[in-house]
DODOLUM-799326 format. One record per atom (N, C-alpha, C): x, y, z. Coordinates in steps of 0.1 Angstrom, whole numbers, padded with zeros to 4 digits, always signed. Each point is the difference from the previous one (the first is absolute). Layout:
BEGIN
XYZ
...
END
This chain:
BEGIN
+0830-0520-0457
+0005-0004+0013
-0011-0009+0007
+0004-0011+0007
-0010-0009+0006
-0008+0008+0011
-0013-0004+0000
-0009+0007+0009
+0004-0003+0015
+0007-0011+0002
+0003-0003+0014
+0009+0011+0006
+0008+0006-0008
+0009+0011+0005
-0008+0012+0006
-0011+0003-0008
-0008+0011+0004
-0008-0003+0013
-0004-0013+0001
-0008-0004+0012
+0008-0002+0013
+0013-0001-0002
+0008-0004+0012
+0000+0011+0010
+0001+0013-0004
+0001+0011+0010
-0013+0002+0007
-0012+0000-0006
-0012+0002+0008
-0002-0012+0009
+0003-0012-0004
-0002-0012+0008
+0009+0001+0012
+0013+0004-0002
+0009+0001+0011
-0005+0011+0010
-0005+0011-0005
-0005+0011+0008
-0012-0005+0009
-0009-0007-0007
-0012-0005+0007
+0005-0010+0011
+0009-0009-0003
+0005-0009+0010
+0007+0007+0011
+0008+0010-0003
+0006+0008+0011
-0010+0007+0009
-0010+0005-0006
-0011+0007+0007
-0007-0010+0010
-0003-0012-0006
-0006-0010+0008
+0008-0004+0012
+0013-0002-0003
+0009-0004+0011
+0001+0011+0011
+0000+0013-0005
+0001+0011+0009
-0012+0001+0009
-0012-0002-0006
-0012+0000+0008
+0000-0011+0010
+0004-0012-0004
+0001-0011+0010
+0010+0003+0011
+0011+0007-0003
+0010+0004+0010
-0006+0010+0010
-0008+0009-0005
-0007+0010+0009
-0009-0008+0009
-0008-0009-0005
-0009-0008+0008
+0007-0008+0010
+0012-0006-0004
+0008-0007+0010
+0005+0009+0011
+0005+0012-0003
+0005+0009+0010
-0011+0004+0009
-0012+0003-0005
-0012+0003+0009
-0003-0011+0009
+0001-0012-0005
-0003-0012+0008
+0011-0001+0012
+0012+0002-0003
+0011+0000+0010
-0002+0011+0010
-0003+0012-0004
-0002+0011+0009
-0012-0002+0009
-0011-0006-0006
-0012-0001+0007
+0000-0010+0012
+0009-0010-0001
+0000-0010+0010
+0011+0003+0011
+0007+0011-0002
+0011+0003+0009
-0005+0004+0014
-0011+0008+0001
-0005+0004+0013
-0005-0012+0008
-0006-0009-0007
-0006-0013+0006
+0012-0008+0005
+0011-0001-0007
+0011-0008+0004
+0006+0006+0013
+0001+0013+0001
+0005+0007+0012
-0008-0004+0012
-0013+0000-0002
-0009-0003+0011
+0000-0015+0004
+0001-0008-0010
+0001-0015+0002
+0012-0004+0007
+0011+0008-0001
+0012-0004+0006
+0000+0001+0015
-0010+0006+0006
-0002+0001+0015
+0013+0005+0007
+0006+0010-0007
+0013+0006+0005
-0003+0015-0001
+0006+0008+0009
-0002+0014+0000
+0004+0005-0014
-0009+0009-0006
+0002+0005-0013
+0014+0007-0002
+0004+0007+0010
+0013+0007-0002
+0012-0010-0001
-0002-0011+0007
+0011-0011-0001
+0000-0006-0014
-0012-0003-0005
-0001-0005-0014
+0006+0010-0010
-0003+0012+0002
+0005+0011-0009
+0016+0000+0001
+0005-0001+0012
+0015+0001+0001
+0007-0012-0007
-0005-0012+0002
+0006-0012-0006
-0003+0000-0015
-0011+0004-0004
-0003+0001-0014
+0009+0010-0007
+0003+0011+0007
+0010+0010-0006
+0014-0007-0001
+0004-0007+0010
+0013-0007-0001
+0000-0010-0011
-0010-0007-0002
-0001-0010-0011
+0001+0007-0013
-0007+0012-0002
+0000+0007-0012
+0014+0006-0003
+0007+0004+0011
+0014+0005-0002
+0009-0011-0006
-0001-0013+0005
+0008-0011-0005
-0003-0002-0015
-0013+0000-0003
-0004-0002-0014
+0005+0010-0010
-0003+0013+0004
+0004+0011-0009
+0015+0001-0002
+0007-0002+0011
+0015+0001-0001
+0006-0012-0008
-0007-0011+0001
+0004-0012-0008
-0002+0003-0015
-0011+0006-0003
-0003+0004-0014
+0010+0011-0005
+0003+0010+0009
+0010+0010-0003
+0014-0006-0002
+0003-0010+0008
+0013-0007-0001
+0002-0007-0014
-0011-0007-0004
+0000-0007-0013
+0002+0010-0011
-0008+0011+0000
+0001+0010-0010
+0014+0007-0001
+0005+0002+0012
+0014+0006+0001
+0010-0009-0006
-0001-0013+0002
+0009-0010-0005
-0001+0000-0016
-0012+0003-0005
-0002+0001-0014
+0004+0014-0006
+0004+0009+0009
+0004+0013-0004
-0012+0008-0005
-0012-0003+0005
-0012+0007-0003
-0002+0012+0009
+0004-0001+0012
-0002+0010+0010
+0012+0001+0009
+0001+0012+0006
+0011+0002+0010
-0006+0001+0014
+0008-0001+0010
-0004+0002+0014
-0005+0014+0002
-0011+0002+0008
-0005+0014+0002
+0011+0009+0006
+0000+0012-0004
+0010+0010+0005
-0006+0007+0012
+0008+0007+0007
-0004+0008+0012
-0011+0009-0004
+0001+0006-0012
-0011+0010-0004
-0013-0007-0002
+0001-0013-0005
-0013-0008-0002
-0006-0003+0013
+0008-0004+0010
-0006-0003+0013
-0007+0012+0006
+0007+0012-0001
-0006+0012+0006
-0013+0004-0008
+0000-0003-0012
-0012+0004-0009
-0012-0009+0004
+0003-0012+0003
-0011-0010+0003
-0004+0000+0015
+0008+0007+0008
-0002+0000+0015
-0015+0003+0004
-0006+0011-0005
-0014+0003+0005
-0009-0012-0004
+0001-0005-0012
-0009-0011-0005
+0002-0012+0009
+0012-0003+0003
+0003-0012+0008
-0006+0001+0014
+0002+0012+0006
-0005+0002+0014
-0016-0001+0000
-0006+0005-0010
-0015+0000-0001
-0004-0014-0003
+0007-0008-0008
-0004-0013-0004
+0000-0009+0013
+0011+0001+0007
+0001-0008+0013
-0010+0003+0010
-0003+0013+0001
-0011+0005+0010
-0013-0006-0005
-0003+0002-0013
-0013-0005-0005
-0003-0014+0002
+0010-0009-0004
-0002-0014+0001
-0002-0005+0015
+0008+0007+0009
-0002-0004+0014
-0013+0004+0006
-0005+0012-0004
-0013+0005+0005
-0012-0008-0006
+0001-0002-0014
-0011-0007-0006
-0001-0015+0005
+0011-0007+0001
+0000-0013+0005
-0006-0001+0014
+0004+0010+0008
-0006+0001+0014
-0015+0003-0001
-0004+0008-0009
-0014+0004-0001
-0009-0012-0004
+0005-0009-0009
-0009-0011-0005
-0002-0010+0011
+0009+0000+0010
-0002-0009+0012
-0009+0006+0010
-0004+0012-0002
-0009+0007+0010
-0013+0004-0005
-0003-0003-0013
-0013+0004-0006
-0003-0011-0010
-0012+0001-0006
-0004-0010-0010
+0008+0003-0013
+0001-0011-0008
+0007+0002-0013
-0009+0009-0009
-0013-0001+0001
-0009+0009-0008
+0003+0014+0003
+0001+0004+0013
+0003+0014+0003
+0014+0004-0005
+0010-0008+0002
+0013+0003-0003
+0002+0002-0016
-0006-0009-0007
+0002+0001-0015
-0009+0011-0006
-0012+0002+0005
-0008+0010-0007
+0004+0014+0005
+0005+0002+0012
+0005+0013+0003
+0013+0002-0008
+0008-0010-0002
+0012+0001-0008
-0003+0004-0014
-0012-0003-0005
-0004+0003-0014
+0000+0015-0003
+0000+0008+0011
-0001+0014-0002
+0013+0007-0005
+0011-0008+0000
+0013+0005-0004
+0000+0008-0013
-0006-0005-0011
+0000+0007-0013
-0007+0014+0002
-0010+0001+0008
-0007+0013+0002
+0010+0011+0006
+0009-0005+0008
+0010+0009+0006
+0011+0004-0009
+0003-0010-0009
+0012+0003-0009
-0003+0010-0011
-0013+0001-0004
-0003+0009-0011
+0002+0015+0004
-0006+0005+0011
+0003+0014+0004
+0015+0002+0004
+0006-0010+0007
+0013+0001+0005
+0010+0001-0012
-0002-0007-0011
+0008+0001-0012
-0001+0013-0006
-0012+0006+0000
-0002+0013-0006
+0008+0011+0008
-0001-0001+0014
+0006+0010+0008
+0015-0001+0001
+0005-0013+0001
+0015-0002+0002
+0008+0000-0013
-0006-0005-0011
+0007-0003-0012
-0005+0009-0012
-0010+0008+0003
-0005+0008-0011
-0007-0008-0011
-0005-0012+0004
-0008-0008-0010
-0013+0007-0004
-0005-0004-0011
-0013+0006-0005
-0010-0012-0001
-0006-0004+0012
-0009-0012-0001
-0013+0004-0005
-0008-0010-0003
-0014+0002-0004
-0008+0001+0013
-0003+0012+0004
-0007+0002+0013
-0014-0006-0001
-0005-0002-0012
-0014-0006-0001
+0000-0014+0006
+0011-0006+0001
+0001-0014+0006
-0005+0000+0014
+0001+0011+0007
-0003+0000+0015
-0015-0002+0002
-0008+0002-0010
-0014-0004+0002
-0002-0015+0003
+0008-0008-0007
+0000-0014+0003
+0007-0003+0013
+0009+0008+0004
+0006-0002+0013
-0010+0002+0011
-0009+0009-0002
-0011+0002+0010
-0008-0013+0002
-0002-0007-0011
-0008-0013+0001
+0009-0010+0009
+0013+0000-0003
+0009-0009+0008
-0001+0003+0014
+0001+0013+0004
+0000+0004+0014
-0013-0003+0006
-0012+0001-0007
-0013-0004+0006
+0000-0015+0003
+0006-0007-0009
+0000-0015+0002
+0008-0004+0012
+0012+0007+0002
+0008-0003+0012
-0007+0003+0012
-0008+0011+0001
-0008+0003+0011
-0010-0010+0003
-0006-0006-0010
-0010-0011+0002
+0006-0012+0005
+0012-0004-0005
+0007-0011+0005
+0004+0001+0014
+0005+0011+0004
+0004+0002+0014
-0012+0001+0010
-0010+0007-0004
-0012+0001+0008
-0007-0013+0002
+0000-0008-0011
-0007-0013+0001
+0008-0011+0006
+0013+0002+0003
+0008-0010+0006
+0003+0001+0015
-0008+0009+0007
+0003+0002+0014
-0004-0012+0008
-0008-0009-0005
-0005-0012+0008
+0008-0012-0002
+0011+0001-0008
+0007-0012-0004
+0009-0006+0012
+0004+0009+0009
+0008-0005+0011
+0015+0001-0003
+0004-0001-0012
+0015+0000-0003
+0004+0014-0005
-0009+0009-0003
+0003+0014-0004
+0000+0009+0013
+0011+0008+0001
+0001+0009+0011
+0003+0014-0005
-0004+0010+0008
+0003+0014-0004
+0015+0002-0001
+0007-0005+0010
+0015+0002+0000
+0006-0006-0012
-0004-0012-0004
+0005-0007-0012
-0003+0009-0013
-0012+0005-0001
-0004+0008-0011
+0008+0013-0001
+0003+0006+0012
+0009+0012+0000
+0014-0003-0005
+0005-0012+0004
+0013-0004-0005
+0000-0002-0015
-0011-0005-0006
-0001-0001-0014
+0001+0014-0007
-0007+0010+0006
+0001+0013-0005
+0014+0006+0000
+0007-0003+0011
+0014+0004+0001
+0008-0007-0011
-0002-0013-0002
+0007-0008-0010
-0003+0006-0014
-0013+0003-0003
-0003+0006-0013
+0007+0013-0003
+0001+0008+0011
+0007+0013-0002
+0015-0002-0002
+0006-0009+0007
+0014-0003-0002
+0003-0006-0014
-0009-0009-0004
+0001-0006-0013
-0001+0010-0012
-0009+0010+0002
-0001+0010-0010
+0013+0009+0000
+0005+0003+0012
+0013+0007+0000
+0011-0008-0006
+0000-0013+0002
+0011-0008-0006
-0001+0000-0015
-0012-0001-0005
-0002+0000-0015
+0005+0013-0006
-0003+0011+0007
+0004+0013-0005
+0015+0002+0000
+0006-0004+0012
+0015+0002+0000
+0007-0010-0009
-0005-0012-0001
+0006-0010-0009
-0001+0004-0015
-0010+0008-0003
-0001+0005-0014
+0012+0009-0003
+0003+0008+0009
+0012+0009-0002
+0013-0008+0001
+0001-0009+0009
+0013-0008+0002
+0002-0010-0011
-0011-0005-0007
+0002-0010-0010
+0006+0006-0013
-0001+0013-0002
+0005+0006-0012
+0015-0003-0002
+0002-0008-0011
+0014-0003-0003
+0005-0013+0007
-0009-0006+0008
+0004-0012+0007
-0008-0012-0005
+0006-0012-0001
-0007-0012-0004
-0007-0006+0012
-0010-0009-0002
-0008-0006+0010
+0009-0007+0010
+0010-0008-0004
+0008-0008+0009
+0009+0009+0008
+0006+0010-0005
+0008+0010+0007
-0008+0007+0011
-0012+0004-0004
-0009+0007+0009
-0004-0008+0012
-0005-0012-0003
-0005-0009+0010
+0011-0005+0009
+0012-0002-0006
+0011-0005+0008
+0004+0011+0011
-0003+0012-0003
+0003+0011+0010
-0012+0002+0010
-0012-0001-0006
-0012+0003+0008
-0001-0010+0012
+0003-0013-0003
-0002-0010+0011
+0009+0001+0012
+0013+0002-0002
+0008+0002+0012
-0003+0012+0008
-0003+0011-0008
-0004+0013+0007
-0013-0002+0008
-0009-0008-0006
-0012-0003+0007
+0001-0006+0014
+0011-0007+0002
+0003-0006+0013
+0002+0011+0011
+0004+0012-0004
+0002+0011+0010
-0013+0004+0006
-0011-0002-0006
-0013+0003+0006
-0008-0012+0004
+0000-0011-0008
-0007-0012+0004
+0006-0007+0012
+0013+0001+0001
+0007-0007+0011
-0004+0006+0014
+0002+0013+0002
-0004+0006+0012
-0015-0002+0004
-0009+0001-0011
-0014-0002+0003
-0003-0014+0005
+0007-0010-0006
-0002-0014+0005
+0005-0001+0014
+0012+0006+0004
+0005-0001+0013
-0009+0007+0010
-0006+0011-0003
-0010+0007+0009
-0013-0008+0002
-0005-0005-0011
-0013-0006+0000
+0000-0015+0004
+0011-0007-0003
+0001-0015+0002
+0010-0004+0010
+0011+0007+0001
+0010-0003+0010
+0006-0014-0002
-0002-0009+0010
+0005-0013+0000
-0006-0009-0011
-0011+0004-0005
-0006-0009-0010
+0006+0001-0014
+0011+0008-0001
+0007+0001-0013
+0007-0013-0003
+0004-0007+0010
+0007-0013-0001
-0002-0009+0012
-0002-0013-0002
-0002-0007-0013
-0015+0001-0005
-0002-0001-0013
-0013+0000-0006
-0006-0014+0001
-0013-0001+0000
-0007-0013+0000
+0001-0005-0015
-0004-0013-0001
+0000-0006-0014
-0009+0008-0009
-0012+0004+0005
-0009+0008-0009
+0006+0013-0003
+0007+0006+0009
+0007+0013-0002
+0010-0001-0011
+0008-0010+0000
+0011-0002-0010
-0007-0003-0014
-0010-0008+0000
-0007-0003-0013
-0006+0013-0005
-0006+0009+0008
-0005+0013-0004
+0011+0008-0006
+0011+0001+0006
+0012+0008-0005
+0004-0005-0013
+0002-0013-0002
+0005-0005-0012
-0010+0002-0012
-0013-0002+0003
-0010+0002-0010
-0001+0015-0004
+0001+0009+0009
-0001+0014-0003
+0012+0004-0008
+0012-0005+0004
+0012+0003-0008
-0001-0004-0014
-0005-0012-0002
-0001-0006-0014
-0011+0007-0008
-0012+0001+0007
-0012+0005-0008
+0001+0015-0003
+0003+0008+0011
+0000+0015-0002
+0014+0005-0003
+0010-0006+0007
+0014+0005-0002
+0005-0003-0014
-0004-0011-0006
+0006-0004-0013
-0011-0001-0011
-0010-0009+0002
-0009-0002-0011
-0009+0012-0004
-0006+0006+0010
-0010+0011-0003
+0008+0012-0007
+0010+0004+0006
+0008+0011-0006
+0006-0003-0014
+0005-0013-0001
+0005-0004-0013
-0011-0001-0011
-0012-0005+0004
-0010-0001-0010
-0005+0014-0005
+0000+0010+0010
-0005+0013-0004
+0011+0006-0010
+0012-0001+0003
+0011+0005-0009
-0001-0006-0014
-0003-0014+0000
-0001-0007-0013
-0012+0006-0007
-0011+0002+0007
-0013+0004-0007
+0001+0014-0006
+0009+0009+0006
+0001+0014-0004
+0005+0001-0014
+0006-0011-0006
+0005+0001-0013
-0011-0001-0011
-0012-0006+0004
-0010-0003-0010
-0014+0005+0004
-0002+0004+0013
-0013+0004+0005
+0001+0014+0005
-0010+0009-0005
+0000+0014+0005
-0001+0001+0015
+0006+0010+0006
-0001+0002+0014
-0015+0001+0005
-0008+0007-0008
-0014+0001+0004
-0007-0014+0001
+0003-0008-0009
-0006-0014+0000
+0005-0008+0012
+0013+0002+0003
+0005-0007+0012
-0007+0005+0013
-0003+0013+0001
-0007+0005+0011
-0014-0005+0001
-0007-0001-0011
-0014-0005-0001
+0000-0014+0005
+0009-0008-0005
+0000-0014+0004
+0003-0002+0015
+0009+0009+0006
+0003-0001+0014
-0010+0005+0009
-0010+0008-0006
-0011+0005+0008
-0008-0011+0007
+0000-0012-0006
-0007-0011+0006
+0007-0007+0011
+0012+0005+0003
+0009-0006+0011
-0007-0001+0013
-0006+0011+0005
-0007-0001+0014
-0010-0011+0001
-0008-0001-0011
-0010-0011+0000
+0006-0014+0001
+0011-0002-0007
+0007-0012+0000
+0006-0003+0014
+0005+0011+0007
+0005-0002+0013
-0011-0004+0010
-0012+0005-0001
-0011-0004+0008
-0003-0015-0002
+0000-0004-0013
-0002-0014-0003
+0010-0009+0007
+0013+0004+0000
+0010-0008+0007
-0002-0001+0015
-0004+0012+0005
-0002+0001+0015
-0012-0009+0004
-0010-0001-0009
-0011-0009+0003
+0004-0015-0001
+0008-0003-0010
+0003-0014-0003
+0010-0005+0010
+0010+0008+0004
+0011-0005+0008
-0002+0003+0015
-0005+0013+0003
-0001+0004+0014
-0014-0002+0005
-0010-0002-0009
-0014-0001+0005
-0006+0014+0003
+0006+0011-0004
-0006+0013+0002
-0013+0001-0009
-0010+0006+0006
-0013+0001-0007
-0002+0014-0004
-0009+0002-0010
-0003+0013-0005
-0015+0002+0003
-0003+0011+0006
-0014+0004+0002
-0007+0003-0013
-0013-0004-0001
-0007+0003-0013
+0000+0015-0004
-0001+0008+0011
+0000+0015-0003
+0013+0005-0006
+0011-0008+0002
+0013+0005-0005
+0002-0003-0015
-0008-0010-0005
+0002-0004-0014
-0003+0012-0010
-0011+0007+0001
-0001+0012-0009
+0011+0010+0001
+0006+0002+0012
+0011+0009+0001
+0012-0005-0007
+0003-0014+0001
+0011-0005-0007
-0001+0001-0015
-0013-0002-0005
-0002+0002-0014
+0003+0014-0004
-0005+0010+0008
+0003+0014-0003
+0015+0003-0001
+0007-0006+0010
+0015+0003+0000
+0006-0006-0013
-0003-0012-0003
+0007-0006-0012
-0004+0007-0013
-0013+0003-0002
-0004+0007-0012
+0005+0014+0000
-0001+0007+0011
+0005+0014+0001
+0015+0001-0003
+0007-0009+0006
+0015+0000-0002
+0004-0003-0014
-0007-0010-0006
+0003-0003-0014
-0003+0012-0009
-0011+0007+0002
-0004+0011-0009
+0010+0012+0003
+0003+0002+0013
+0010+0010+0004
+0013-0002-0007
+0005-0013+0000
+0013-0003-0006
+0000+0002-0015
-0011-0004-0006
-0001+0002-0014
-0001+0015-0004
-0008+0007+0007
-0001+0015-0003
+0013+0007+0003
+0007-0003+0011
+0012+0007+0003
+0011-0003-0009
-0001-0011-0008
+0010-0003-0009
-0002+0007-0014
-0011+0007-0001
-0003+0007-0013
+0004+0014+0002
+0003+0006-0012
+0004+0014+0000
-0011+0009+0005
+0004+0011+0008
-0010+0009+0004
-0005+0008-0011
-0014+0003+0000
-0005+0007-0012
+0006+0014-0001
+0002+0005-0012
+0005+0013-0002
-0011+0010+0002
+0004+0011+0007
-0010+0011+0003
-0004+0006-0014
-0013+0003-0001
-0005+0006-0012
+0006+0014-0002
+0005+0003-0012
+0006+0013-0003
-0011+0010-0003
+0002+0012+0004
-0011+0011-0002
+0001+0005-0015
-0011+0002-0006
+0000+0006-0013
+0003+0015+0000
+0008+0005-0009
+0003+0014+0000
-0013+0008-0002
END
């Protein structure tokens, strides 16, 4: 048999893995610039969140319509809507709060506080879903937490960081963790398109009232910058980032995806410096390094099986 036949499969696997890694990098790039785009839009964050949600609804229902025409998927049933309801409410609340937070604090504070999400997911998954995580990973989580403290403490003189904005980020991190936990349950038996097509409209039930309370008359009309921000966020995070992650999951282990994404906060700070002119205090840099390294090691360790307890000799 020709040797080319034997070599085709390994080469195809290597090519698929490379494409998967590039996809994860592209997704991290899209996610990292999103907070900077929100702030650049010079529009209330809750308003950007509302219109970004509406844009995502149009996109996901267009995709669902195409797949339904091809008889790949059916319209969501009443049971599906009810099942996704908690996730959708939390998603809408989260995006409205986080987008508001990034307009009231520095990107460095927002992104590095947000990096604490995996540390909350590990114990929550064990308590709520009976998972058996590798608790040894928490020692690396401690390094991440120390780094976040350094970033926050060293950024008090920046002028763009505020305590109120930082507290909003903490609320956003908590709601995002809750969303991930509820969506894990809701996603069982549901495809990505069906799930997202339900999450986005339901999200309006929380993001809409928040925008009305916080922004009022500023919901309409948006400035040119505001519309540009909405379109970019819809394309980059609503379509590209999520699509790239789904593509990468076929060839890249989840742990590897998490390790690559651990550098996302540092990328976000770079975009904030390049586009918004936000500066980083020298004392914050060691903290940022601690967060990125600690998060990468935590993600890698948490993806490994927990060590078996030693059995006692008779």
